[in-house]
C-alpha positions in Angstrom: 190.9 243.0 85.3 187.7 244.1 86.6 189.2 244.9 90.1 192.0 246.7 88.3 189.7 248.9 86.3 187.6 249.5 89.5 190.5 250.6 91.6 192.0 252.9 88.7 188.7 254.4 88.1 188.9 253.7 84.5 185.3 253.8 83.5 185.2 252.9 79.9 187.4 250.0 80.4 185.6 248.8 83.6 182.0 249.0 81.9 183.4 247.3 78.7 184.9 244.5 80.8 181.7 244.1 82.8 179.5 243.8 79.6 181.9 241.4 77.9 181.9 239.2 81.0 178.2 239.3 81.5 177.7 238.3 77.9 180.1 235.4 78.1 178.5 234.1 81.3 175.0 234.2 79.9 176.3 232.3 76.8 178.3 229.9 78.7 175.8 227.0 79.3 178.6 224.7 80.5 179.4 226.7 83.7 177.4 225.4 86.6 174.5 227.7 87.4 175.6 228.8 90.9 178.9 229.8 89.5 177.2 231.8 86.8 175.0 233.4 89.2 177.9 234.2 91.5 179.8 235.9 88.9 176.7 237.7 87.5 176.0 239.1 90.9 179.6 240.2 91.3 179.4 242.3 88.0 176.1 243.7 89.1 177.2 244.8 92.6 180.5 246.0 91.0 178.6 248.2 88.7 176.6 249.7 91.5 179.7 250.3 93.5 181.5 251.9 90.6 178.7 254.2 90.1 178.8 255.3 93.6 182.5 255.7 93.6 182.1 258.0 90.6 179.4 260.0 92.4 181.4 260.4 95.4 184.0 262.0 93.2 181.5 264.5 92.0 180.6 265.4 95.6 177.0 264.5 95.5 174.9 264.4 98.8 176.8 262.6 101.4 173.9 261.3 103.2 172.2 259.9 100.1 175.5 258.2 99.0 176.0 256.7 102.4 172.3 255.3 102.4 172.8 253.8 99.0 176.0 252.4 99.9 174.4 250.8 103.0 171.7 249.3 101.0 174.2 247.8 98.7 176.1 246.4 101.7 173.0 244.7 102.9 172.3 243.2 99.4 175.8 241.8 99.2 175.4 240.2 102.6 172.0 238.7 101.8 172.9 237.5 98.3 173.5 233.6 98.3 175.6 233.0 95.4 178.2 235.7 95.1 181.8 235.5 93.8 184.5 237.9 95.5 182.1 238.8 98.4 185.1 239.8 100.6 186.5 242.1 97.9 183.0 243.7 97.4 182.5 244.3 101.1 186.1 245.9 101.4 185.1 248.3 98.6 181.8 249.2 100.3 183.6 249.9 103.4 186.3 252.0 101.7 183.5 254.1 100.1 181.3 254.6 103.3 
């Protein structure tokens, strides 16, 4: 659902889903740590990208937005445990 809300630009539903998923991940102690971290990183990067996506719509400084997206792209590349890395990389490229 996170991907659908992201693609549709549904801010309320997106942020609600992210918050609920993060809470569930933090409470679920049976999930292996690397999976929990991977999913938490996914939610964190998704939030950053979603915020950039919304700022692009509001015609903010192109150079500033591009720099921020490039920083996020590097963080995605350098993060060890990360779920849906390919999807995140695709979204960054789509926003740059």
